[in-house]
MIVOVO-178692 format. One record per atom (N, C-alpha, C, CB): x, y, z. Coordinates in steps of 0.1 Angstrom, whole numbers, padded with zeros to 4 digits, always signed. Atoms other than C-alpha are relative to their C-alpha. Glycine has a CB too. Layout:
<pts>
XYZ...
</pts>
This chain:
<pts>
-0007+0002+0011+1394+0555+0844-0015-0005-0004+0014-0011-0001+0010+0003+0007+1366+0549+0817+0002-0018-0009-0001+0013-0010-0003+0012+0009+1362+0514+0799+0002-0002-0016-0010-0009+0003-0004-0001+0017+1380+0512+0767+0000-0010-0009+0013+0003-0002+0003+0010+0005+1373+0478+0759-0013+0001-0008+0001-0008+0010+0016-0002+0003+1334+0488+0748-0007-0010+0001-0004+0004-0013+0007+0010-0009+1323+0464+0772+0006-0018-0003-0017+0002-0004-0004+0013+0005+1342+0435+0761+0008-0005+0014+0012+0002-0016-0011+0004-0006+1361+0413+0788+0014+0003-0005-0002-0012+0002-0018+0000+0001+1399+0412+0790+0002-0013-0007+0010+0000+0018+0000+0015+0014+1392+0375+0773-0001-0001-0009-0005-0009-0002+0006-0006+0014+1375+0387+0746+0010+0005-0007-0011+0011+0002-0013-0009+0005+1401+0415+0741+0011-0009-0006+0007+0008+0012-0012+0005+0003+1429+0390+0738-0003-0012-0008+0007-0003+0012+0004+0010+0012+1410+0364+0717+0001+0008-0012-0015-0007+0001-0001-0008+0014+1402+0388+0689+0011+0002-0003-0005+0011-0002-0014-0003+0006+1437+0400+0692+0009-0013-0009+0009+0004+0014-0009+0011+0008+1451+0365+0683-0007-0005-0011+0002-0013+0009+0008+0002+0012+1423+0359+0657+0009+0009-0011-0016+0005+0002-0011-0014+0009+1441+0393+0641+0009-0005-0005+0009+0012+0008-0009+0004+0004+1469+0377+0641+0003-0008-0010+0004-0002+0007+0000+0012+0010+1461+0343+0627-0002+0007-0012-0012-0012+0001+0007-0004+0014+1441+0360+0599+0009+0013-0004-0018+0005+0001-0010-0012+0011+1470+0388+0592+0015-0012-0004+0009+0020+0014-0009+0011-0001+1496+0357+0594-0006-0010-0016-0002-0009+0018+0007+0009+0012+1470+0335+0566-0001+0009-0012-0017-0006+0005+0005-0008+0006+1465+0366+0549+0016-0001-0012-0005+0015+0010-0006-0001+0008+1500+0371+0543+0008-0011-0006+0004+0007+0002-0001+0014+0007+1510+0335+0534-0002+0001-0010-0006-0010+0003+0006+0005+0019+1484+0333+0506+0006+0008-0008-0018+0003-0004-0007-0012+0009+1502+0368+0492+0013-0005-0002+0001+0016+0007-0012+0004+0001+1533+0352+0496+0000-0009-0013+0004-0005+0013+0006+0010+0012+1517+0320+0475+0001+0006-0012-0014-0004+0001+0003-0006+0009+1501+0341+0452+0012+0007-0009-0008+0008+0005-0011-0005+0007+1532+0361+0442+0011-0009-0004+0005+0011+0007-0007+0009+0011+1551+0332+0434-0005-0006-0009+0005-0009+0004+0009+0005+0014+1527+0321+0412-0001+0009-0008-0016-0004+0001+0001-0015+0011+1523+0351+0396+0015+0003-0008-0003+0018+0011-0013+0003+0005+1562+0353+0393+0006-0010-0007+0006+0002+0007-0006+0012+0006+1565+0322+0378-0009+0000-0014-0002-0017+0010+0007-0001+0013+1538+0329+0351+0006+0011-0007-0015+0003+0001-0011-0009+0006+1553+0363+0342+0012-0003-0004+0002+0007+0008-0011+0009+0005+1585+0343+0337-0004-0005-0016+0003-0014+0011+0004+0009+0009+1568+0322+0313-0010+0009-0016-0010-0012+0010+0002-0012+0006+1552+0353+0299+0005+0007-0007-0004+0006+0004-0016-0003+0006+1584+0369+0291+0005-0004-0008+0010-0003+0007-0008+0009+0011+1597+0340+0271-0014-0001-0012+0006-0019+0008+0006+0000+0015+1566+0337+0247+0005+0014-0003-0019-0002-0002-0001-0011+0007+1568+0373+0244+0013+0001-0009+0000+0011+0009-0018+0000+0005+1606+0374+0237+0004-0010-0013+0011-0008+0015-0002+0011+0012+1604+0340+0212-0010+0001-0009+0000-0014+0003+0014-0006+0010+1570+0350+0198-0006-0017-0002+0005+0011-0019+0003+0014+0005+1562+0311+0199+0000-0007+0019+0017-0007-0015+0003+0008-0015+1549+0292+0233+0011-0017-0001-0023-0004+0000-0009+0013+0002+1569+0261+0218+0014+0003+0003-0001-0006-0016-0019-0001+0002+1603+0278+0214+0001+0005+0017+0009+0018-0016-0002-0004-0014+1595+0293+0250+0003-0011+0011-0012+0006+0004-0003+0012-0009+1590+0258+0268+0013-0006-0004-0011-0011+0001-0015+0007+0003+1623+0246+0247+0008+0004+0011+0007+0004-0015-0009-0008-0005+1639+0275+0263+0001-0002+0017-0003+0015-0005+0001+0002-0012+1625+0269+0296-0001-0013+0010-0009+0006+0000-0001+0014-0006+1628+0230+0299-0011+0000+0004+0010-0004+0011+0013+0003+0001+1590+0226+0299-0007-0005-0012-0006+0010+0003+0012+0002+0014+1562+0212+0279-0007+0012-0003-0013-0012+0004+0011-0007+0003+1542+0234+0259-0013+0004+0007-0003-0004-0008+0013-0002-0008+1512+0229+0279+0005+0009+0012-0008-0015+0004-0007-0007-0015+1532+0242+0311-0001+0015+0000+0017-0002+0001-0003-0019+0003+1537+0276+0295-0019+0001-0004+0016+0007-0022+0016-0006+0004+1500+0273+0282-0009+0004+0017-0013-0017-0012+0004+0000-0014+1489+0267+0321+0002+0012+0008+0005-0011+0007-0002-0013-0005+1506+0293+0332-0004+0014-0005+0011+0001+0000+0011-0010+0006+1493+0320+0308-0010+0003+0007-0007-0003-0011+0010+0001-0010+1464+0311+0320-0006+0003+0011-0001-0006+0001+0001-0005-0014+1471+0315+0355+0001+0016+0002+0011-0007+0008-0002-0016-0005+1485+0351+0350-0013+0005-0007+0017+0009-0006+0008-0010+0010+1456+0360+0326-0016-0001+0012-0001-0010-0022+0011+0003-0015+1429+0349+0355+0007+0008+0010-0001-0019+0007+0000-0007-0007+1446+0364+0381+0004+0018-0004+0007-0007+0009+0003-0016+0001+1451+0401+0361-0016+0004-0001+0006+0007-0015+0008-0001+0005+1420+0394+0347-0005+0008-0009-0003+0000+0006+0001-0005+0013+1426+0403+0313+0001-0012-0006+0010+0009-0005+0000+0007+0010+1429+0385+0281+0018+0003-0005-0014+0006-0009-0014-0002+0001+1469+0386+0273+0000-0006-0016+0011-0010+0013-0001+0006+0012+1467+0364+0241-0016-0004-0005+0011-0012+0000+0006+0005+0001+1444+0354+0220+0002-0015-0012-0008+0009+0000-0006+0012+0002+1444+0316+0207-0005-0005-0015-0004-0009+0011+0003+0003+0014+1447+0299+0173+0003-0013+0001+0009+0006-0011-0006+0013+0002+1458+0264+0163+0018+0001+0004-0003-0004-0018-0011+0001-0004+1489+0258+0183+0011+0015-0002+0004-0011-0008-0005-0007-0006+1498+0294+0185-0010+0011+0007+0009+0005-0008+0003-0012-0007+1494+0325+0208+0005+0014-0005+0005-0001+0014+0000-0019+0009+1486+0361+0192-0001+0009+0012-0016+0005-0013+0000-0013-0011+1497+0388+0221-0010+0011-0005+0016+0007+0002+0009-0011+0003+1468+0413+0225+0010+0016+0001-0014-0002+0013-0007-0010-0004+1476+0448+0230+0003+0006+0015-0004+0008-0006+0002-0002-0016+1471+0446+0266+0015-0009+0002-0018-0008+0007-0009+0014-0005+1499+0417+0267+0012+0010-0002-0001-0018-0011-0017-0008+0006+1527+0444+0244+0002+0013+0013-0002+0011-0021+0003-0010-0013+1515+0471+0274+0007-0007+0010-0016+0002+0005-0004+0004-0011+1520+0448+0301+0011-0006+0000-0007-0007+0004-0011+0006+0006+1550+0432+0285+0016+0013+0003-0006-0002-0020-0009-0011+0000+1567+0467+0283+0002+0005+0013-0004+0010-0009-0005-0006-0015+1561+0476+0321+0011-0013+0009-0017+0003+0011-0003+0010-0004+1574+0443+0335+0015-0011-0004-0011-0004-0002-0012+0003+0007+1604+0439+0312+0011+0001+0010+0003+0010-0012-0014-0005-0010+1628+0461+0333-0001-0004+0012+0001+0015+0001-0005+0005-0011+1619+0446+0363+0005-0017+0000-0012+0002+0010-0008+0008+0001+1628+0414+0352+0016+0000-0003-0006-0004-0007-0015+0000-0002+1662+0421+0341+0006+0006+0007+0006+0004-0008-0010-0006-0009+1669+0444+0368+0000-0017+0011-0008+0019+0008-0003+0012-0009+1664+0410+0386+0011-0010-0002-0011-0008-0001-0010+0013+0007+1685+0385+0359+0014+0010+0004-0004-0004-0022-0015-0007-0005+1712+0417+0364+0007-0003+0014-0002+0016+0001-0004-0002-0012+1710+0418+0404+0005-0014+0000-0010+0005+0010-0008+0013-0002+1716+0378+0402+0012-0003-0004-0006-0010-0004-0015+0001+0008+1743+0379+0377+0012+0004+0005+0001+0007-0011-0014-0013-0005+1765+0408+0398+0000-0013+0012-0005+0023+0007-0001+0012-0012+1758+0381+0430+0006-0010-0006-0015-0005+0006-0009+0012+0005+1770+0350+0412+0015+0007-0003-0006-0008-0015-0011-0005+0005+1800+0371+0396+0009+0000+0012-0002+0012-0006-0011-0001-0010+1813+0379+0429+0001-0010+0009-0002+0010+0008-0005+0012-0008+1812+0345+0446+0001-0012-0011-0011-0004+0014-0004+0007+0009+1821+0327+0416+0014+0004-0009-0011-0001-0007-0008-0007+0011+1854+0330+0396+0004-0007-0010+0012+0005+0004-0001+0006+0011+1847+0307+0371-0006+0010-0014-0009-0013+0004+0002-0009+0009+1848+0323+0336-0009-0005-0012+0012+0005-0005+0005+0008+0008+1820+0314+0311+0005+0007-0014-0016-0002+0002-0003-0010+0010+1835+0324+0276-0005-0011-0014+0018+0006+0001+0005+0003+0014+1820+0317+0243+0008+0003-0014-0012+0007+0000-0001-0004+0010+1832+0313+0212-0003-0012-0016+0013+0007+0004+0000+0009+0011+1833+0303+0175+0003-0014+0000+0007+0005-0009-0005+0010-0001+1840+0266+0171+0016-0001-0006-0009-0008-0006-0015-0002+0005+1867+0271+0147+0010+0009+0005+0000+0003-0014-0007-0005-0010+1883+0297+0165+0002-0005+0012-0004+0009+0001+0001+0004-0015+1880+0282+0196+0011-0015-0002-0021-0004+0006-0008+0012-0001+1899+0249+0182+0013+0006-0006-0006-0013-0009-0015-0006+0009+1926+0273+0162+0006+0010+0010-0003+0010-0016-0008-0011-0006+1935+0306+0176-0001+0001+0015-0004+0012-0006-0001+0001-0014+1922+0299+0213+0007-0008+0006-0008-0001+0004-0001+0014-0005+1931+0266+0217+0016+0004-0003-0009-0015-0009-0013-0006+0005+1968+0277+0203+0005+0007+0010-0001+0007-0011-0005-0006-0005+1973+0300+0228-0007-0001+0014+0001+0012-0008+0006+0002-0010+1956+0284+0259+0013-0004+0011-0011-0011-0003-0011+0002-0011+1990+0271+0275+0009+0012+0004+0009-0010-0006-0007-0014-0007+2002+0311+0277-0010+0004+0008+0003+0014-0011+0012-0007-0012+1969+0319+0295+0006-0009+0009-0019-0001-0002-0004+0010-0010+1976+0292+0317+0013+0002+0006-0001-0013-0005-0012-0003-0005+2011+0303+0322-0002+0015+0005+0012-0001-0011-0003-0013-0003+2008+0338+0325-0011+0004+0013-0002+0009-0015+0009+0000-0012+1973+0331+0350-0003-0010+0001-0010+0008-0001+0004+0015-0004+1970+0299+0366-0011-0002+0010+0011-0006+0005+0010+0000-0006+1943+0309+0385-0013+0001-0005+0001+0007+0005+0015-0003+0009+1917+0313+0359-0008-0010+0002+0002+0001-0015+0008+0009+0011+1889+0293+0356-0010+0000-0014-0005-0006+0007+0009-0001+0013+1872+0287+0323-0009-0012-0001+0011+0000-0015+0009+0013+0006+1841+0269+0311-0003+0007-0014-0018-0004+0009-0002-0005+0011+1843+0272+0275-0015-0004-0006+0014-0004-0008+0014+0004+0009+1813+0270+0249+0002+0003-0018-0016+0012+0005+0003+0000+0016+1814+0268+0211-0013+0000-0002+0007-0011-0007+0010-0002+0005+1790+0285+0193+0001+0011-0010-0009+0000+0009-0002-0009+0013+1784+0306+0164-0018+0009+0000+0003-0015-0017+0013-0007-0004+1748+0318+0180-0001+0013-0004-0001+0000+0016+0000-0017-0001+1737+0355+0176-0004+0000+0012-0010+0010-0011+0002-0001-0014+1740+0367+0209-0010+0012+0006+0014+0002+0006+0013-0011-0002+1713+0386+0230+0004+0006+0018-0020-0010-0002-0007-0002-0012+1729+0408+0257-0011+0005+0014+0012+0012-0004+0010-0001-0013+1694+0407+0279+0000-0013+0005-0015+0004-0002+0004+0019-0006+1695+0367+0282+0013-0007-0001-0011-0010-0012-0012+0007+0000+1728+0352+0273+0007-0002+0014+0009+0008-0009-0009-0001-0016+1750+0342+0304+0015-0005-0001-0008-0012+0014-0013-0001-0003+1782+0341+0294+0002+0010+0004+0008-0002-0008-0005-0011-0009+1808+0364+0310+0012+0011-0011+0009-0009+0017-0011-0010+0012+1827+0371+0275-0002-0010-0011+0021+0002+0004+0002+0007+0016+1822+0360+0239+0008+0006-0011-0017+0002-0006-0005-0006+0014+1839+0364+0207-0008-0007-0013+0017-0004-0001+0009+0004+0009+1817+0365+0177+0005+0008-0013-0015+0003+0005-0006-0003+0015+1826+0373+0138-0014+0006-0004+0006-0015-0010+0011-0013+0000+1803+0406+0135+0007+0011-0009-0003+0007+0018-0001-0013+0006+1802+0439+0125+0009+0010+0012-0018+0006-0002+0000-0002-0011+1806+0450+0161-0010+0006+0002+0010+0004+0003+0008-0005-0006+1773+0465+0164-0011-0013+0005-0004+0011-0008+0014+0008-0009+1751+0444+0193-0003+0004+0006-0001-0011+0007+0008-0008-0012+1725+0458+0212+0002-0008+0015-0018+0002-0005-0001+0004-0016+1731+0456+0249+0015-0009-0001-0016-0012+0005-0012+0005-0002+1766+0441+0246+0008+0011-0003+0002-0011-0008-0009-0003+0002+1795+0457+0246+0014-0002-0008+0000-0001+0008-0011+0007+0009+1823+0450+0216+0011+0009-0004-0006-0007-0014-0011-0004+0001+1855+0453+0212+0007-0005-0008+0004-0001+0008-0006+0005+0008+1881+0447+0183+0006-0009+0005+0007+0007-0005-0015+0017-0002+1901+0411+0186+0006+0003-0011-0006-0020-0003-0004+0009+0011+1908+0401+0155-0002+0007-0013-0007-0013+0001+0004-0008+0015+1905+0419+0115-0006-0015-0004+0016+0008-0011+0011+0007+0005+1881+0400+0097+0006-0004-0013-0014+0008+0000-0005+0004+0014+1904+0395+0064+0001-0014-0007+0013+0005-0001+0002+0012+0006+1904+0361+0042+0011-0001-0010-0013-0002-0005-0009-0003+0007+1932+0349+0021+0001-0015-0005+0012+0007+0006+0004+0013+0007+1934+0316-0002+0016-0008+0008-0002+0001-0023-0011+0004-0008+1955+0290+0013-0004-0018-0014-0003-0001+0026+0003+0016+0006+1962+0249-0003+0014-0006+0006+0000-0001-0020-0010+0007-0005+1983+0222+0005+0015+0002-0009-0005-0013+0001-0013+0000+0011+2024+0226-0009-0003-0011-0008+0016-0002+0006+0004+0009+0010+2017+0194-0029-0013+0004-0012-0003-0014+0008+0008-0001+0009+1984+0208-0041+0004+0012-0011-0013+0001+0007-0002-0009+0008+1998+0239-0053+0012-0002-0015+0003+0011+0010-0011+0007+0012+2031+0218-0071-0008-0004-0010+0008-0013+0005+0001+0006+0010+2012+0196-0089-0010+0011-0009-0004-0014+0004+0010-0011+0008+1983+0225-0104+0012+0011-0004-0015+0007+0011-0013-0009+0001+2016+0251-0105-0012+0012+0001+0013-0001-0015+0014-0008-0006+1989+0275-0086+0014+0011+0001-0013-0008+0018-0010-0003-0007+2017+0302-0090-0007+0018-0003+0016-0008-0005+0008-0016+0004+1993+0337-0104-0015-0006+0005+0001+0005-0022+0010+0000-0004+1961+0344-0093-0012-0007-0011-0001+0013+0005+0007+0007+0009+1946+0332-0131+0004-0017+0000+0002+0007-0013+0000+0017-0001+1961+0296-0124-0012-0007+0009+0017-0006+0007+0011+0006-0012+1930+0292-0097-0010-0004-0015-0008+0016+0014+0014+0005+0011+1907+0283-0132+0007-0016+0000-0001+0010-0022-0003+0018+0005+1927+0246-0131-0004-0005+0017+0022-0007-0006+0002+0005-0017+1919+0244-0092-0018-0002+0004+0007+0015+0012+0014+0005-0004+1888+0230-0072+0000+0010+0012-0001-0018+0004+0001-0011-0015+1877+0256-0047-0013-0005+0009-0005+0019-0005+0006+0008-0012+1864+0246-0012-0009+0015+0003+0012-0008+0014+0006-0012-0006+1835+0270-0002-0004-0005+0014-0013+0005-0009+0005+0001-0018+1824+0273+0037-0018+0012-0002+0020+0014+0016+0010-0004-0001+1786+0282+0034-0004+0010+0005-0004-0005+0003+0004-0008-0010+1783+0303+0061+0009+0017+0000+0003-0010+0013-0014-0005+0003+1815+0324+0048-0001+0003-0018+0013-0011+0006+0000+0002+0013+1805+0328+0010+0007+0008-0006-0010+0000-0005-0007-0014+0004+1833+0353+0001+0008-0005-0014+0011+0005+0014-0006+0001+0013+1847+0337-0033+0000+0010-0012-0006-0010-0004-0003-0011+0011+1834+0358-0057+0004+0016+0005-0013+0001-0009-0004-0014-0002+1841+0389-0039+0019+0002+0000-0009+0004+0016-0015+0002-0003+1879+0378-0035+0002-0001-0014+0007-0012+0010+0001+0001+0021+1875+0372-0077+0001+0014+0000-0018-0007-0010+0005-0016+0005+1862+0407-0081+0011+0011+0008-0020+0004+0006-0009-0006-0006+1888+0418-0057+0011+0000-0005+0000-0004+0009-0017+0002+0004+1918+0402-0073-0002+0002-0020+0008-0021+0008+0003-0003+0012+1899+0409-0108+0002-0007-0013+0004+0008-0002+0002+0017+0006+1893+0374-0120-0009-0002+0001+0006-0011+0004+0018+0004-0003+1857+0366-0131-0003-0014+0002-0009+0003-0013+0004+0011-0006+1842+0341-0108-0002-0012-0009-0012+0003+0007+0007+0009+0008+1823+0322-0136+0013-0005-0007-0012+0008-0010-0011+0006+0004+1855+0313-0149+0007-0011+0005+0007+0006+0000-0009+0012-0014+1865+0288-0122-0010-0012-0001+0001+0007+0021+0007+0013-0002+1853+0252-0116-0009+0002+0017+0015-0013+0000+0009-0001-0012+1826+0246-0092+0006-0009+0010-0015-0005-0004-0002+0006-0011+1836+0232-0061-0006-0003+0010+0006+0004+0003+0007+0011-0011+1829+0212-0026-0007+0010+0005+0010-0009+0011+0007-0010-0008+1807+0229-0004+0003-0006+0017-0017+0001-0005+0003+0005-0014+1809+0227+0034-0005+0010+0011+0012-0005+0004+0008-0006-0010+1789+0237+0064+0011+0009+0011-0008-0013+0008-0010-0005-0012+1821+0245+0087+0011+0003-0006+0003-0012+0012-0013-0007+0009+1851+0265+0076+0013-0014+0009+0004+0025+0006-0014+0010-0002+1874+0235+0098-0003-0007-0011+0002-0010+0014-0002+0008+0011+1861+0211+0072+0005+0004-0010-0008-0005-0004-0004-0004+0013+1868+0232+0045+0017-0004+0002-0004+0017-0003-0020-0003-0005+1907+0240+0060+0003-0020-0003+0004+0007+0028-0007+0017-0003+1910+0199+0067+0000-0004-0012-0009-0012+0010+0003+0004+0018+1898+0193+0026+0010+0005-0005-0013+0005-0009-0016-0007+0007+1927+0219+0018+0012-0010+0005+0005+0018+0008-0010+0007-0005+1952+0201+0042+0002-0011-0011-0003-0005+0015+0001+0010+0009+1944+0169+0022+0000+0002-0015-0012-0006+0004-0002-0004+0013+1951+0185-0013-0015-0003-0009+0013-0008-0005+0012+0003+0005+1915+0182-0022-0005+0015-0007-0010-0008+0012-0002-0013+0010+1918+0221-0037+0002+0014+0011-0017+0002-0011-0005-0013-0005+1920+0256-0024-0011+0008+0011+0002+0010-0014+0006-0005-0011+1906+0272+0007-0001+0015+0001+0006-0006+0010+0002-0017-0007+1894+0310+0015-0005+0004+0011-0008+0007-0007+0009+0001-0013+1892+0316+0050+0016+0007+0007-0008-0020+0008-0004-0015-0009+1907+0340+0077+0016-0006+0008-0016+0005+0017-0013+0003-0005+1945+0336+0085+0001-0009+0016+0007+0014+0001+0002+0004-0013+1935+0330+0123-0004-0014+0001-0010+0007+0007+0002+0015+0001+1923+0295+0116+0008-0013-0004-0009-0001-0008-0007+0012+0006+1950+0282+0100+0019+0001+0006-0003+0003-0022-0014-0001-0005+1983+0289+0120+0007-0009+0003+0002+0006+0010-0005+0015+0001+1990+0255+0129+0004-0007-0009-0008-0008+0004-0003+0005+0013+1988+0244+0097+0010+0008-0010-0014-0003-0007-0011-0007+0005+2010+0269+0082+0013-0003+0007-0003+0014+0000-0014+0005-0004+2035+0264+0106+0007-0014+0002+0001+0004+0009-0005+0015+0004+2036+0223+0104+0000+0001-0016-0010-0013+0006-0002+0001+0012+2035+0231+0066-0009-0007-0007+0010-0003-0003+0011+0010+0009+2004+0213+0058-0008+0009-0006-0011-0012+0008+0004-0009+0003+1990+0246+0045+0011+0014-0008-0006+0000+0012-0011-0012+0002+2010+0275+0023-0012+0007-0005+0015-0003-0010+0006-0006+0009+1996+0307+0013+0002+0005-0015-0002+0009+0007+0000-0005+0015+1986+0316-0026-0004+0013+0002-0009-0008-0012+0005-0010+0002+1991+0349-0034-0001+0012+0011-0010-0005-0003-0001-0007-0010+1992+0381-0014-0011+0008+0006+0007+0007-0002+0015-0006+0005+1957+0392-0025-0010-0003+0017-0008-0011-0018+0011+0000-0011+1934+0398+0009-0011+0007-0003+0005+0005+0011+0011-0008+0000+1899+0407+0014-0003-0002+0014-0010-0004-0011+0005-0006-0011+1886+0426+0039-0018-0006+0000+0002+0017+0000+0014+0002-0002+1849+0410+0045-0011+0009+0006-0001-0009+0006+0010-0012-0008+1834+0439+0065-0004-0008+0012-0017+0005-0010+0002+0007-0014+1829+0414+0097+0014+0000+0008-0005-0017-0001-0014+0006-0012+1859+0411+0126-0009-0007+0007+0010+0013+0012+0004+0008-0012+1860+0389+0154+0005+0012+0012+0010-0017+0001+0001-0009-0014+1850+0411+0184-0003-0006+0013-0011+0010-0001+0001+0005-0010+1852+0407+0219-0013+0006+0008+0013+0000+0007+0012-0005-0007+1818+0410+0237-0003-0003+0012-0009-0001-0007+0009+0004-0011+1803+0413+0271-0011+0006+0001+0006+0000+0011+0014-0009-0002+1768+0426+0287+0004+0014+0004-0012-0006+0012+0000-0018-0007+1765+0464+0294-0003+0002+0011-0010+0011-0005+0002-0002-0012+1744+0457+0320+0001-0007+0010-0008+0004+0001-0004+0010-0015+1766+0432+0342+0013+0004+0001+0001-0019-0002-0014-0003+0003+1800+0446+0351+0007-0013+0001+0007+0012+0011-0007+0010-0004+1828+0421+0346+0004-0001+0011+0009-0001-0006-0009+0005-0014+1840+0404+0375+0016+0001-0002-0003-0017+0005-0013+0000+0006+1877+0406+0382+0009-0008-0009+0004+0001+0008-0008+0012+0008+1890+0373+0368-0003-0004-0016-0002-0012+0007+0007-0006+0013+1865+0382+0340+0006+0007-0010-0009+0007+0002+0000-0007+0000+1880+0411+0333+0019+0001-0004-0008+0005+0010-0012+0000+0004+1913+0403+0334+0005-0012-0009+0007+0001+0012+0004+0008+0014+1906+0373+0305+0005+0011-0011-0020-0002-0002+0000-0009+0010+1896+0401+0286+0013+0012-0002-0013+0007+0003-0014-0009+0002+1927+0423+0292+0013-0006-0008+0006+0004+0015-0010+0007+0009+1950+0394+0279-0004-0003-0014+0003-0013+0006+0000-0002+0015+1932+0387+0249+0003+0011-0008-0011-0003-0004+0002-0015+0006+1929+0421+0237+0018+0000+0000-0011+0014+0013-0016-0001+0002+1969+0425+0247+0005-0012-0012+0009-0004+0018-0003+0014+0005+1974+0388+0230-0004+0003-0016-0011-0013+0009+0000-0002+0012+1957+0396+0199+0011+0010-0009-0013+0004+0000-0006-0013+0008+1981+0429+0190+0016-0005+0002-0004+0018+0008-0013+0001-0003+2012+0408+0200+0006-0006-0020+0003-0014+0016
</pts>
């Protein structure tokens, strides 16, 4: 047989093979390290592109703006391109950045969805987000029935009115006061969004509030996030300009509490005052109601199927809302 080692001894062949293996291991280790660094930088890049600000991205990632800037520079060096032009405390994406983001964004969403799906398979805790006023009234009132009907449910409640992002939010189920159009989310009508006028029994008696026109004697309690008084008066046929200027509140709960304390009349959702009506702390004035164009919707992410316990809660809420 001919010499297939090209004149090299067996010792040198084995030594060369070992060197190749070592070099390959080093190359693979370096590639893994580079990929880890690159993936982190891409996540930071994505946060900047989504938020339009390195500062906001840093807050979302729980790091400093300097750390975000450092990762962006690493990504640019790795890719050999300029992703942002720099100004004072501002990053402006280049066309290359928009093109690159369009390509990597689906991959990041796929990773996020895969991780969320796996978490849902191994964790029965249901993350629920509701507006604070609805959480403290309509939902809190029904928690005893929920735990009685399904004692195995584990809830993690979050009170928020923040706008939802079907790609980024990590809730399982949420309730929002909206028009039902939410990109990336499945929305199901939970409660109609009508509003009515309420006050304490003593306030009604003291001012003799028996007709809509009697409201010219009353103090109106405004909620800045739900400024529906002008629409309600137009619907009732009474000029809003003839009425007293009342108190303004940032939260519905504060306006409702003021009404309970006989400080004026409040225009709010009947779902937020069920307990107060039952305990005779508030009474409804008139039959006139107003549909505000927004309802309470039950929403969840389109790209992440609900796990079994979350779907049980969803079905229970929808069933309860129709009772």
